[in-house]
Residue frames as a rotation matrix with the C-alpha (Angstrom) as fourth column:
MET 1
0.004 -0.623 0.782 106.43
0.652 -0.591 -0.474 93.32
0.758 0.512 0.404 105.55
ASN 2
-0.313 -0.168 -0.935 107.67
0.844 -0.502 -0.192 96.06
-0.436 -0.849 0.299 107.83
GLU 3
0.543 0.604 -0.584 106.52
0.317 -0.791 -0.523 99.68
-0.778 0.099 -0.621 107.35
ASP 4
-0.141 -0.652 -0.744 109.45
-0.524 -0.589 0.615 100.62
-0.840 0.477 -0.259 105.13
GLN 5
-0.901 -0.156 0.405 108.88
0.184 0.709 0.681 97.65
-0.393 0.688 -0.610 102.86
LEU 6
0.001 0.969 0.249 105.17
0.880 0.117 -0.460 98.48
-0.474 0.219 -0.853 102.57
ARG 7
0.450 0.106 -0.887 105.96
-0.100 -0.981 -0.168 102.11
-0.888 0.164 -0.430 101.75
ASP 8
-0.582 -0.750 -0.314 108.41
-0.447 -0.028 0.894 100.94
-0.679 0.661 -0.319 99.06
SER 9
-0.680 0.401 0.613 105.78
0.633 0.743 0.217 98.60
-0.369 0.536 -0.760 97.63
VAL 10
0.446 0.847 -0.288 103.25
0.562 -0.516 -0.647 101.49
-0.696 0.127 -0.706 97.37
VAL 11
0.165 -0.434 -0.886 105.80
-0.503 -0.809 0.303 103.64
-0.848 0.396 -0.352 95.53
ALA 12
-0.857 -0.484 0.175 106.74
-0.126 0.527 0.840 100.84
-0.499 0.699 -0.513 93.13
ALA 13
-0.314 0.821 0.477 103.05
0.848 0.468 -0.247 100.18
-0.426 0.327 -0.844 92.42
ALA 14
0.487 0.475 -0.733 102.46
0.196 -0.877 -0.438 103.87
-0.851 0.070 -0.520 91.90
ARG 15
-0.306 -0.657 -0.689 105.23
-0.615 -0.415 0.670 104.22
-0.727 0.629 -0.277 89.37
SER 16
-0.853 -0.003 0.521 104.02
0.278 0.842 0.461 101.08
-0.441 0.539 -0.718 87.57
ILE 17
0.050 0.998 0.050 100.44
0.807 -0.011 -0.591 102.32
-0.589 0.070 -0.805 87.39
PHE 18
0.418 0.036 -0.908 101.51
-0.150 -0.983 -0.108 105.79
-0.896 0.181 -0.405 86.21
THR 19
-0.531 -0.748 -0.398 104.04
-0.513 -0.090 0.853 104.67
-0.674 0.658 -0.336 83.55
ARG 20
-0.862 0.246 0.444 101.48
0.455 0.761 0.462 102.28
-0.224 0.600 -0.768 82.01
GLY 21
-0.848 0.462 0.259 98.86
-0.165 -0.695 0.700 105.06
0.503 0.551 0.666 81.66
LEU 22
-0.251 0.792 -0.557 96.41
0.799 0.494 0.343 103.93
0.547 -0.359 -0.756 84.31
THR 23
0.446 0.337 -0.829 96.63
0.719 -0.687 0.108 107.34
-0.533 -0.644 -0.549 85.97
HIS 24
-0.001 -0.431 0.902 97.47
0.742 -0.605 -0.288 110.85
0.670 0.670 0.320 84.77
GLY 25
0.062 -0.033 0.998 98.50
-0.253 -0.967 -0.016 114.03
0.965 -0.252 -0.068 86.42
SER 26
-0.780 -0.316 0.540 97.78
-0.570 0.004 -0.822 113.93
0.257 -0.949 -0.183 90.17
THR 27
0.257 0.965 -0.051 94.85
-0.893 0.258 0.369 111.49
0.370 -0.050 0.928 89.82
GLY 28
0.431 0.028 -0.902 94.50
-0.022 1.000 0.020 108.10
0.902 0.011 0.432 91.53
ASN 29
0.067 -0.401 0.913 95.47
-0.969 -0.246 -0.037 106.86
0.240 -0.882 -0.405 94.95
ILE 30
0.045 -0.211 -0.976 96.79
-0.068 0.975 -0.214 103.69
0.997 0.076 0.030 96.58
SER 31
0.216 -0.042 0.975 96.55
-0.951 -0.235 0.201 102.40
0.221 -0.971 -0.091 100.13
VAL 32
-0.160 -0.219 -0.963 97.85
0.000 0.975 -0.222 99.39
0.987 -0.035 -0.156 102.07
ARG 33
0.852 0.511 0.114 96.86
-0.157 0.041 0.987 98.08
0.500 -0.858 0.115 105.47
PHE 34
-0.292 -0.943 -0.160 99.53
-0.036 0.178 -0.983 98.27
0.956 -0.281 -0.086 108.18
GLY 35
-0.906 0.104 -0.411 98.21
0.423 0.284 -0.860 96.77
0.028 -0.953 -0.301 111.42
GLU 36
-0.043 0.899 -0.437 95.46
0.834 -0.208 -0.510 99.08
-0.550 -0.386 -0.741 112.70
ARG 37
0.081 0.024 -0.996 96.49
-0.161 -0.986 -0.036 101.81
-0.984 0.163 -0.076 110.38
ILE 38
0.684 0.238 0.690 96.46
0.632 0.281 -0.723 102.52
-0.366 0.930 0.042 106.64
ILE 39
-0.415 -0.798 -0.438 99.38
0.224 -0.555 0.801 103.92
-0.882 0.234 0.409 104.55
ILE 40
0.525 0.702 0.482 98.02
0.729 -0.079 -0.680 105.98
-0.439 0.708 -0.553 101.63
THR 41
-0.427 -0.625 0.653 99.35
0.869 -0.485 0.104 108.27
0.252 0.611 0.750 98.90
PRO 42
-0.553 0.080 -0.829 99.10
0.504 -0.760 -0.410 111.97
-0.663 -0.645 0.380 99.75
THR 43
0.594 0.804 -0.014 96.77
0.535 -0.409 -0.739 114.56
-0.600 0.432 -0.673 98.32
GLY 44
0.844 -0.144 -0.517 97.91
-0.399 -0.813 -0.424 116.45
-0.360 0.564 -0.743 95.21
SER 45
-0.138 -0.973 0.184 100.69
-0.533 0.229 0.815 114.05
-0.835 0.015 -0.550 94.43
SER 46
0.363 0.177 -0.915 101.43
-0.906 0.298 -0.301 112.28
0.219 0.938 0.268 91.17
LEU 47
0.844 -0.026 0.536 101.75
-0.184 0.924 0.335 108.54
-0.504 -0.382 0.775 91.31
GLY 48
0.797 -0.589 0.131 104.61
0.363 0.295 -0.884 108.96
0.482 0.753 0.449 88.92
THR 49
-0.029 -0.881 0.473 106.78
-0.054 -0.471 -0.880 110.90
0.998 -0.051 -0.034 91.32
VAL 50
0.766 0.320 0.557 105.54
-0.537 -0.157 0.829 110.27
0.353 -0.934 0.051 94.91
GLU 51
-0.332 -0.901 -0.278 108.26
-0.381 0.398 -0.834 109.16
0.863 -0.171 -0.476 97.31
SER 52
-0.146 0.298 -0.943 107.98
0.582 0.797 0.162 106.85
0.800 -0.525 -0.290 100.32
GLU 53
-0.773 -0.249 -0.584 108.57
0.631 -0.404 -0.662 109.65
-0.071 -0.880 0.469 102.85
GLU 54
-0.887 0.460 0.031 105.69
-0.436 -0.858 0.270 111.60
0.151 0.226 0.962 101.42
LEU 55
-0.423 0.754 -0.503 103.10
0.289 0.638 0.714 108.91
0.859 0.157 -0.487 102.10
ALA 56
-0.291 0.460 0.839 100.34
-0.824 -0.566 0.024 109.64
0.486 -0.684 0.544 104.64
VAL 57
-0.862 0.136 -0.489 98.99
0.333 0.878 -0.343 107.40
0.383 -0.458 -0.802 107.47
ILE 58
-0.283 0.851 0.442 95.37
-0.775 -0.475 0.418 107.31
0.566 -0.224 0.793 108.48
ASP 59
-0.768 0.116 0.629 93.38
-0.415 0.658 -0.628 105.23
-0.487 -0.744 -0.457 110.98
ALA 60
-0.805 0.444 0.393 90.54
0.552 0.804 0.221 102.81
-0.218 0.395 -0.892 110.22
ASP 61
0.253 0.933 -0.257 88.03
0.739 -0.357 -0.571 105.70
-0.624 -0.045 -0.780 110.21
GLY 62
0.361 -0.189 0.913 90.08
0.849 -0.338 -0.406 107.72
0.385 0.922 0.038 107.68
ARG 63
0.986 -0.046 -0.157 91.45
0.041 -0.862 0.506 110.18
-0.159 -0.506 -0.848 110.16
HIS 64
0.482 -0.870 0.101 94.91
-0.076 -0.157 -0.985 111.62
0.873 0.467 -0.142 109.39
VAL 65
0.978 -0.131 -0.160 97.38
0.185 0.207 0.961 110.43
-0.092 -0.970 0.227 112.04
ASP 66
0.199 -0.973 -0.113 100.87
0.206 -0.071 0.976 110.85
-0.958 -0.217 0.186 110.52
GLY 67
-0.472 -0.592 0.654 102.82
0.746 0.127 0.654 112.02
-0.470 0.796 0.381 107.54
ASN 68
-0.998 0.057 -0.019 101.72
-0.058 -0.812 0.581 114.26
0.018 0.581 0.814 104.71
ARG 69
-0.315 0.948 -0.043 98.09
-0.689 -0.260 -0.677 115.18
-0.653 -0.183 0.735 104.22
PRO 70
-0.573 0.058 0.817 96.25
0.308 0.940 0.149 112.14
-0.759 0.337 -0.556 102.76
SER 71
-0.896 0.357 0.263 94.27
0.272 -0.026 0.962 111.94
0.350 0.934 -0.074 99.60
LYS 72
-0.636 0.732 0.245 90.87
-0.771 -0.587 -0.248 113.57
-0.038 -0.347 0.937 99.90
GLU 73
0.306 0.754 -0.581 89.48
-0.720 0.583 0.377 110.17
0.623 0.303 0.721 99.06
ALA 74
-0.753 -0.657 0.041 91.19
-0.480 0.505 -0.718 108.55
0.451 -0.560 -0.695 102.09
PHE 75
-0.358 0.709 0.608 87.78
-0.772 0.141 -0.619 107.96
-0.525 -0.691 0.497 103.65
LEU 76
0.528 0.576 -0.624 86.90
-0.843 0.446 -0.301 105.77
0.105 0.685 0.721 100.67
HIS 77
-0.190 -0.697 -0.692 89.93
-0.413 0.696 -0.587 103.54
0.891 0.174 -0.420 101.16
ALA 78
-0.847 -0.124 0.517 89.18
-0.530 0.117 -0.840 103.31
0.044 -0.985 -0.164 104.89
ALA 79
0.042 0.975 0.220 85.59
-0.904 0.131 -0.407 102.34
-0.426 -0.182 0.886 104.22
VAL 80
0.480 0.083 -0.873 86.60
-0.653 0.699 -0.293 99.54
0.586 0.711 0.389 101.82
LEU 81
-0.496 -0.794 -0.352 89.16
-0.274 0.528 -0.804 98.15
0.824 -0.303 -0.479 104.21
ARG 82
-0.608 0.409 0.681 86.67
-0.748 -0.007 -0.663 98.27
-0.266 -0.913 0.310 107.09
ALA 83
0.348 0.929 -0.126 84.20
-0.901 0.295 -0.317 96.33
-0.257 0.224 0.940 105.00
ARG 84
0.822 -0.165 -0.545 86.74
-0.184 0.829 -0.528 93.76
0.539 0.535 0.651 103.77
PRO 85
0.683 -0.555 0.475 88.97
-0.593 -0.043 0.804 92.61
-0.426 -0.831 -0.359 106.69
GLN 86
0.568 -0.469 0.676 90.54
0.504 0.848 0.165 90.07
-0.651 0.247 0.718 104.41
ALA 87
0.787 -0.239 0.568 91.78
0.465 -0.375 -0.802 92.83
0.405 0.896 -0.184 102.06
GLY 88
0.179 -0.835 -0.520 95.27
0.853 -0.132 0.505 94.33
-0.491 -0.534 0.689 102.38
ALA 89
-0.792 -0.526 -0.310 95.14
0.298 -0.776 0.556 97.07
-0.534 0.348 0.771 99.80
VAL 90
0.436 0.898 0.057 92.89
0.567 -0.225 -0.792 99.36
-0.699 0.377 -0.608 97.81
VAL 91
-0.764 -0.638 0.096 93.59
0.469 -0.447 0.762 101.03
-0.443 0.627 0.641 94.39
HIS 92
0.484 0.863 -0.144 91.61
0.513 -0.414 -0.752 103.84
-0.708 0.290 -0.644 92.78
THR 93
-0.727 -0.658 0.198 92.34
0.501 -0.310 0.808 105.17
-0.471 0.686 0.555 89.34
HIS 94
0.257 0.750 -0.609 90.71
-0.333 -0.523 -0.785 107.39
-0.907 0.404 0.115 86.71
SER 95
-0.673 -0.585 0.453 91.85
0.157 0.485 0.860 105.06
-0.723 0.650 -0.235 83.94
THR 96
-0.816 0.262 -0.516 90.54
-0.536 -0.677 0.504 106.19
-0.217 0.688 0.693 80.57
HIS 97
-0.663 0.566 -0.489 88.26
-0.226 0.472 0.852 103.34
0.714 0.676 -0.185 79.48
ALA 98
-0.495 0.479 -0.725 86.85
0.842 0.469 -0.265 102.57
0.213 -0.742 -0.636 82.92
ALA 99
-0.670 0.204 -0.714 86.18
0.198 -0.878 -0.437 106.25
-0.716 -0.434 0.547 83.43
ALA 100
-0.836 0.385 -0.390 84.51
-0.529 -0.381 0.758 106.42
0.143 0.841 0.522 80.03
VAL 101
-0.520 0.666 -0.535 82.19
0.413 0.744 0.525 103.50
0.748 0.052 -0.662 80.94
SER 102
-0.550 0.312 -0.775 81.34
0.788 -0.116 -0.605 105.30
-0.279 -0.943 -0.182 84.20
CYS 103
-0.793 0.213 -0.571 79.99
-0.262 -0.965 0.003 108.19
-0.550 0.152 0.821 82.13
LEU 104
-0.868 0.461 -0.186 77.58
-0.005 0.365 0.931 106.02
0.497 0.809 -0.315 80.08
ALA 105
-0.329 0.874 0.358 73.83
-0.934 -0.246 -0.257 106.22
-0.137 -0.419 0.898 80.63
GLY 106
0.526 0.735 -0.428 71.75
-0.778 0.619 0.106 103.02
0.343 0.278 0.897 81.04
LEU 107
-0.466 -0.738 -0.487 74.29
-0.452 0.672 -0.586 100.89
0.761 -0.053 -0.647 82.82
ASP 108
0.463 0.608 -0.645 73.08
0.275 0.593 0.757 98.23
0.843 -0.528 0.107 85.24
PRO 109
0.315 -0.413 0.855 73.84
-0.739 -0.672 -0.052 99.71
0.596 -0.615 -0.516 88.65
SER 110
0.786 -0.068 0.615 74.24
-0.437 0.643 0.629 96.32
-0.438 -0.762 0.476 90.26
ASP 111
0.189 -0.746 0.638 76.83
0.450 0.644 0.619 95.24
-0.873 0.170 0.457 87.63
ALA 112
0.448 0.110 -0.887 78.14
-0.407 -0.858 -0.312 97.86
-0.796 0.501 -0.340 85.22
LEU 113
-0.277 -0.577 -0.768 80.34
-0.960 0.133 0.247 95.58
-0.040 0.806 -0.590 83.06
PRO 114
0.836 0.544 -0.074 79.36
-0.548 0.834 -0.067 92.11
0.025 0.096 0.995 81.71
PRO 115
0.270 -0.750 0.604 81.68
-0.258 0.548 0.796 89.17
-0.928 -0.371 -0.045 82.17
LEU 116
0.729 -0.004 -0.685 83.31
-0.684 -0.054 -0.728 89.30
-0.034 0.999 -0.042 78.73
THR 117
0.024 -0.802 -0.596 86.34
-0.493 0.509 -0.705 87.26
0.869 0.312 -0.383 79.67
ALA 118
0.523 0.070 -0.850 87.20
0.494 0.788 0.369 84.53
0.695 -0.612 0.377 82.19
TYR 119
-0.477 -0.823 -0.307 89.83
0.741 -0.189 -0.644 86.74
0.472 -0.535 0.701 83.82
PHE 120
-0.554 0.406 0.726 87.31
-0.436 -0.885 0.163 89.53
0.709 -0.226 0.668 84.51
ALA 121
0.553 0.803 -0.222 85.07
-0.274 0.427 0.862 86.96
0.787 -0.415 0.456 86.23
MET 122
0.340 -0.512 -0.789 88.06
0.752 0.651 -0.099 85.70
0.564 -0.560 0.607 88.27
ARG 123
-0.566 -0.793 -0.225 89.71
0.771 -0.413 -0.486 88.93
0.292 -0.449 0.845 89.24
VAL 124
-0.880 0.341 0.332 86.78
-0.368 -0.930 -0.021 91.42
0.301 -0.141 0.943 89.45
GLY 125
-0.669 0.735 -0.106 83.48
0.705 0.584 -0.403 89.54
-0.234 -0.345 -0.909 89.52
SER 126
0.393 0.887 0.244 80.53
0.913 -0.408 0.013 91.88
0.111 0.218 -0.970 89.82
LEU 127
-0.757 -0.645 0.108 81.04
0.634 -0.764 -0.120 95.63
0.160 -0.023 0.987 89.41
PRO 128
0.279 0.873 -0.401 78.44
0.914 -0.369 -0.168 97.78
-0.294 -0.320 -0.901 91.21
LEU 129
-0.403 -0.260 0.878 78.04
0.575 -0.818 0.022 101.31
0.712 0.513 0.479 89.90
LEU 130
-0.243 0.264 -0.933 77.80
0.878 -0.349 -0.328 103.88
-0.413 -0.899 -0.147 92.67
PRO 131
0.659 0.611 0.440 75.92
0.743 -0.619 -0.253 107.11
0.118 0.493 -0.862 91.89
TYR 132
0.033 -0.737 0.675 77.89
0.507 -0.570 -0.647 110.33
0.862 0.363 0.355 91.25
HIS 133
0.813 -0.015 -0.582 79.47
0.503 -0.485 0.716 112.12
-0.292 -0.875 -0.387 94.21
ALA 134
0.775 -0.602 0.193 81.97
-0.406 -0.708 -0.578 114.89
0.484 0.370 -0.793 93.88
PRO 135
0.089 -0.830 -0.551 85.57
0.364 0.542 -0.757 113.85
0.927 -0.133 0.350 94.73
GLY 136
-0.851 -0.521 0.058 86.03
0.109 -0.284 -0.953 113.97
0.513 -0.805 0.298 98.45
ASP 137
-0.143 0.886 0.442 82.31
-0.802 -0.366 0.473 113.97
0.580 -0.287 0.762 99.25
ARG 138
-0.915 -0.343 0.214 82.06
-0.395 0.646 -0.653 111.86
0.086 -0.682 -0.726 102.43
SER 139
0.023 0.958 0.284 78.38
-0.853 0.167 -0.495 111.15
-0.522 -0.231 0.821 101.90
LEU 140
0.313 -0.005 -0.950 79.71
-0.740 0.625 -0.247 108.37
0.595 0.780 0.192 99.67
GLU 141
-0.573 -0.771 0.280 81.40
-0.778 0.404 -0.481 106.63
0.257 -0.493 -0.831 102.59
GLU 142
-0.265 0.492 0.829 78.52
-0.601 0.588 -0.541 104.59
-0.754 -0.642 0.140 103.96
LEU 143
0.772 0.578 -0.264 77.42
-0.545 0.390 -0.742 103.42
-0.326 0.717 0.616 100.54
ALA 144
0.179 -0.798 -0.575 80.96
-0.746 0.270 -0.608 102.42
0.641 0.538 -0.548 99.58
GLU 145
-0.674 -0.461 0.578 81.41
-0.733 0.517 -0.442 100.47
-0.095 -0.721 -0.686 102.79
THR 146
0.180 0.830 0.527 78.09
-0.549 0.529 -0.647 98.70
-0.816 -0.173 0.551 102.28
THR 147
0.788 0.113 -0.605 78.99
-0.613 0.229 -0.756 97.90
0.053 0.967 0.250 98.64
ALA 148
-0.104 -0.951 -0.292 82.47
-0.827 0.245 -0.506 96.62
0.553 0.189 -0.812 99.45
ARG 149
-0.240 0.087 0.967 81.03
-0.749 0.618 -0.241 94.01
-0.618 -0.782 -0.083 101.85
LYS 150
0.545 0.559 0.625 79.73
-0.034 0.759 -0.650 92.15
-0.838 0.333 0.432 98.76
SER 151
0.911 -0.215 0.353 82.15
0.379 0.096 -0.920 93.20
0.164 0.972 0.169 96.03
GLN 152
0.164 -0.932 -0.322 85.91
0.778 -0.078 0.623 93.66
-0.606 -0.353 0.713 95.74
ALA 153
-0.852 -0.427 0.304 85.44
0.521 -0.630 0.576 96.28
-0.054 0.649 0.759 93.04
MET 154
0.293 0.906 -0.304 83.09
0.676 -0.422 -0.604 99.21
-0.676 -0.028 -0.736 92.35
LEU 155
-0.479 -0.323 0.816 82.76
0.819 -0.500 0.283 101.89
0.317 0.804 0.504 89.67
LEU 156
-0.316 0.314 -0.895 82.16
0.515 -0.736 -0.440 105.49
-0.797 -0.600 0.071 90.71
ALA 157
0.458 0.613 0.644 79.81
0.865 -0.140 -0.482 107.19
-0.205 0.778 -0.594 88.26
ASN 158
0.863 -0.111 0.493 81.51
0.185 -0.839 -0.511 109.90
0.470 0.532 -0.704 86.16
HIS 159
0.651 -0.639 0.410 84.77
-0.716 -0.337 0.611 109.21
-0.252 -0.692 -0.677 88.06
GLY 160
-0.136 -0.775 -0.617 86.55
-0.798 0.455 -0.395 105.85
0.586 0.439 -0.681 87.96
PRO 161
0.489 0.321 -0.811 87.14
-0.024 0.934 0.355 102.40
0.872 -0.155 0.465 89.40
VAL 162
0.022 -0.463 0.886 88.08
-0.996 -0.082 -0.018 101.18
0.081 -0.883 -0.463 92.87
THR 163
0.493 0.087 -0.865 89.45
-0.145 0.989 0.016 97.71
0.858 0.118 0.501 93.60
SER 164
0.363 -0.401 0.841 90.62
-0.916 0.011 0.401 95.86
-0.170 -0.916 -0.363 96.65
GLY 165
0.450 -0.235 -0.862 92.69
-0.270 0.884 -0.382 92.71
0.852 0.404 0.334 97.05
HIS 166
0.919 -0.143 -0.368 94.32
0.388 0.498 0.776 90.51
0.072 -0.855 0.513 99.68
SER 167
-0.062 -0.963 -0.261 97.57
0.757 -0.216 0.617 92.11
-0.651 -0.159 0.742 98.56
LEU 168
0.075 0.006 -0.997 98.54
-0.358 -0.933 -0.033 95.23
-0.931 0.359 -0.067 96.65
ALA 169
-0.883 -0.442 -0.156 99.44
-0.322 0.330 0.887 93.00
-0.341 0.834 -0.434 93.68
ALA 170
-0.613 0.735 0.291 96.00
0.761 0.648 -0.032 91.48
-0.213 0.202 -0.956 93.67
ALA 171
0.269 0.699 -0.663 94.28
0.393 -0.708 -0.587 94.89
-0.879 -0.103 -0.465 93.85
ILE 172
-0.299 -0.425 -0.854 96.41
-0.625 -0.589 0.512 96.07
-0.721 0.687 -0.089 90.86
ASP 173
-0.967 0.000 0.254 95.67
0.162 0.768 0.619 92.88
-0.195 0.640 -0.743 88.90
ALA 174
-0.167 0.986 0.019 91.95
0.847 0.153 -0.509 93.58
-0.505 -0.069 -0.860 89.44
ILE 175
0.304 0.316 -0.899 92.14
-0.006 -0.943 -0.334 97.21
-0.953 0.107 -0.285 88.34
GLU 176
-0.667 -0.553 -0.500 94.12
-0.547 -0.092 0.832 96.29
-0.506 0.828 -0.241 85.22
GLU 177
-0.840 0.410 0.354 91.56
0.521 0.791 0.321 93.59
-0.148 0.454 -0.878 84.32
LEU 178
0.100 0.902 -0.420 88.75
0.634 -0.383 -0.672 96.03
-0.767 -0.200 -0.610 84.92
GLU 179
-0.009 -0.182 -0.983 90.35
-0.453 -0.876 0.167 98.60
-0.892 0.447 -0.075 82.57
GLU 180
-0.910 -0.390 -0.141 90.95
-0.305 0.401 0.864 96.04
-0.280 0.829 -0.484 79.89
THR 181
-0.538 0.807 0.245 87.37
0.785 0.585 -0.203 94.78
-0.307 0.083 -0.948 80.13
ALA 182
0.245 0.579 -0.778 86.06
0.222 -0.814 -0.537 98.37
-0.944 -0.041 -0.328 79.92
LYS 183
-0.450 -0.516 -0.728 88.11
-0.592 -0.438 0.677 98.77
-0.669 0.736 -0.108 76.78
LEU 184
-0.967 0.148 0.205 86.64
0.242 0.783 0.573 95.62
-0.076 0.604 -0.794 75.24
PHE 185
-0.166 0.969 -0.184 83.16
0.757 0.006 -0.653 96.72
-0.632 -0.248 -0.735 76.29
LEU 186
0.169 0.182 -0.969 83.55
-0.258 -0.940 -0.222 100.05
-0.951 0.287 -0.112 74.41
LEU 187
-0.738 -0.556 -0.383 85.10
-0.526 0.119 0.842 98.35
-0.422 0.823 -0.380 71.38
LEU 188
-0.907 0.384 0.175 82.21
0.419 0.863 0.280 95.96
-0.044 0.327 -0.944 71.16
GLN 189
-0.403 0.788 -0.465 79.44
-0.104 -0.545 -0.832 98.57
-0.909 -0.287 0.301 71.33
GLY 190
0.092 0.577 -0.812 76.85
-0.894 -0.312 -0.322 97.96
-0.439 0.755 0.487 68.61
ARG 191
-0.447 -0.310 -0.839 77.95
-0.692 0.715 0.105 94.34
0.567 0.627 -0.534 67.99
ASN 192
0.732 0.643 -0.225 76.40
-0.419 0.685 0.596 91.04
0.538 -0.342 0.771 68.92
VAL 193
-0.306 -0.890 0.340 78.43
-0.801 0.047 -0.597 89.86
0.515 -0.454 -0.727 71.95
ARG 194
0.468 0.309 -0.828 78.65
0.180 0.884 0.431 86.55
0.865 -0.351 0.358 73.73
THR 195
0.031 -0.410 0.911 79.28
-0.921 -0.365 -0.133 87.06
0.387 -0.836 -0.389 77.46
LEU 196
-0.922 -0.258 -0.290 80.01
-0.091 0.870 -0.484 84.31
0.377 -0.420 -0.826 79.87
THR 197
0.104 0.976 -0.192 76.84
0.081 0.184 0.980 82.74
0.991 -0.118 -0.060 81.15
PRO 198
0.439 0.139 0.888 75.97
-0.803 -0.383 0.457 83.14
0.403 -0.913 -0.057 84.83
GLU 199
0.988 -0.047 0.149 76.98
-0.023 0.899 0.437 79.48
-0.154 -0.435 0.887 85.36
GLU 200
0.457 -0.878 0.144 80.35
0.645 0.216 -0.733 79.99
0.612 0.428 0.665 83.65
ALA 201
0.067 -0.426 0.902 81.01
-0.316 -0.866 -0.386 83.13
0.946 -0.260 -0.193 85.63
ALA 202
0.739 0.327 0.589 79.99
-0.646 0.095 0.758 81.49
0.192 -0.940 0.282 88.88
LYS 203
0.887 -0.446 -0.119 82.46
0.451 0.893 0.014 78.63
0.100 -0.067 0.993 88.36
LEU 204
0.101 -0.916 0.388 85.31
0.594 -0.258 -0.762 81.19
0.798 0.307 0.519 87.95
ALA 205
0.653 0.202 0.730 84.37
-0.317 -0.803 0.505 83.50
0.688 -0.561 -0.460 90.91
GLY 206
0.797 -0.375 0.473 87.26
-0.516 -0.018 0.856 83.63
-0.313 -0.927 -0.208 93.35
ALA 207
0.675 -0.631 0.383 89.65
0.685 0.729 -0.007 81.61
-0.274 0.267 0.924 91.11
LYS 208
0.455 -0.648 -0.611 93.02
-0.419 -0.761 0.496 83.04
-0.786 0.030 -0.618 90.20
């Protein structure tokens, strides 16, 4: 894709995420890799109304190089894309059920959600829980980059999920699957649950 097409794909994805309730207000951000640079949604914008000409451009270190001022979490997107050279996009939302799970005490920090469904195992895999940092706190950057080397998704404590994918569509698929699994996880609280076994999950890892 050329730059204009990539920008249009970000706007289309933003509209889709917003209209389906995966973001609200001015929360959430989307980025796509464009050569050595990264196109990302700007700070203070709603994914429901952002336009292509309003998008920001940062470099691989998260520095603002063109366009509107980027999201204050641009460094997070840059960190994930540095860690995952095969990834082409990153999506971060504050979707209700995933954010709710991120507020729970007693989660496994190495894997916050169990593999309840085959599609979670395929599209998300493990879900490390990163300790709380205030939005925009760059002390999260190194930890996020290290985590992203081993996992395509992570959950920020008391905040929300981050996913990456080889394409923007793949990153969105992962964030949707993560949100639906978080919803199932909350619905099933207090019940006896059968999760996928480690062997069943391993067979599905990386499948589509």
